[in-house]
N, C-alpha and C positions, 0 to 999 in steps of 0.2 A: 415373582418375583428376583430378575439375580441381584447375586452380592457382586458389591464394588471390591476392588481388588488397592487395598491404599498403596503398595507397592507402584501399580500403574499408575503409566503417567495420560497426561488427558489427551496428546498425541494418538494413544497405542488405540481404545474403541473410539469411529471419529462419530459424531448424533449428524442426524443428517437434516437437511437444513431444506426447507420449504425452497420450492423452486430449482436447485442443481442437477443438472442431469447423474442421473449414477455413471454416466461410462466412464473410462479414461479418458474418451478424448477431446481435447480443448472446442469450446462451443463457440471458439471459433474460423476459421481456416487459418492454412499458414500465410495465404496471399493477405486479407484485409490481417492477422498478427506481424504482418514485413512491410504493410502501407502506416503502421500503429506504430511500430519501430520510428522506420523511417521519419517518420512530423515528427513523432519525437526529439531522435535526436537530432533533428533541422533544429526544431527551437528549442531545444538547449544549448545548443551551439552560437545559437545564438543571444538568447540571455550571456553568454560566456565571455565571448566577448565581445558582450559590447553596442552590438546590434539591435538589440532588441531592450528595452526599461526594463524589473523585474515591474512584474502587477503588483498593485496597490493591496491585491486581494494575499497576493503567500507573504509579502512584506508584515501583513499586520496577523499573519502564523504566526509568525518565524517570532513575532514580539511576542505575541501570548504565551512558546511557548520557549522564550527567555524567561517570562516573568514569570510561569509555572518553577521552569527550571529556580532560579533566584531564591522564591521563597526554601526552594525543597535546604537549599544549599545552607539558609540562616537558617535552620530548625535545627 
């Protein structure tokens, strides 16, 4: 069994994650990545300009995060 270096950062020796490819190339083609990026930017722009309402699920997540943040500050 290999000894662990106590000074090593966790990212120095990544553990394999089941189901992930070992190659360095992205799993999605550049055209698919570009399409996803474009749609995310359009969605974000619509939210930022007020053209679309913020989804209730996003508001719930933000409120939960704010609650956790408030609890930590009180401690």
